[in-house]
N, C-alpha and C positions, 0 to 999 in steps of 0.2 A: 568590483562591486564592494561597497563598504559594508561594515557590519550592520549599520542601520537599514540599508537596502535589503540585505539578506533576510531580515526578519520583518519586513513590512507585511502586514496582514490585512485581510479584508473578510467581511462576513459573507457566507454563502448559505443558501437554504437548500437542503437536500430533501427529496421526497423519495421514499423507498417503500416497496411493497414487502411486508413481512408476514409470516404466519401470525395469527391472532395472539397466541400465547406469548410469542417472542415480542410482538409489538407492545403488548401490555407491559412486559418487563422493561422494554426500552423507554416507554413513556414514564414509568415509575422512576427509573434512573435519571431521566431527563429532569424530572421535577425535584428529586432529592439531591442529585449531584451532577449538574450539567457539565462541570469541568471534567469529571471522569468520563462522561460520554464523549466529550470533545477529544479527550486523549485517545480513547478507543478508535474513533474515526481517523484521527491523525496517524495512529499506529498502522491501521489497515491500509491507508493510502500510501504511507511510507513503504510498507512491505511490497505493495503492488508496484510502486515506482522502482524499487530496487530490483524486483524480479524482472520487470520489463528491460531495465538497463542491462542486467546480466544476460537475459535472453538475446538481446540485440547484439551483444558482444560475442556470442557463441561463435567458435571457429567454423569455417566451412567444412563439410565432410572431408574434402581432400586434404585439409590441414590437420585433421585430428589424428591422434595416435592410433585409434581403432582402425582407420583405413590404411595405415602403413603396413607394408608387408612384414611378416614375422621373420626375424633373422635369428638363427640359432648359432 
């Protein structure tokens, strides 16, 4: 994968249900600083992706230290 392919982007439209007070704050940020809102969404999606990656790499219970017998 080349560097340019790695950063190819496209627009998406998200529709979310938020509590009214939070929705009002998000709308204000979207109007005043849409780049900031974009970075927040990217941050959240990145964290979720990393979490899923780490969760899927979790060792099986039989492979973990916790399930090994205690040797003194």
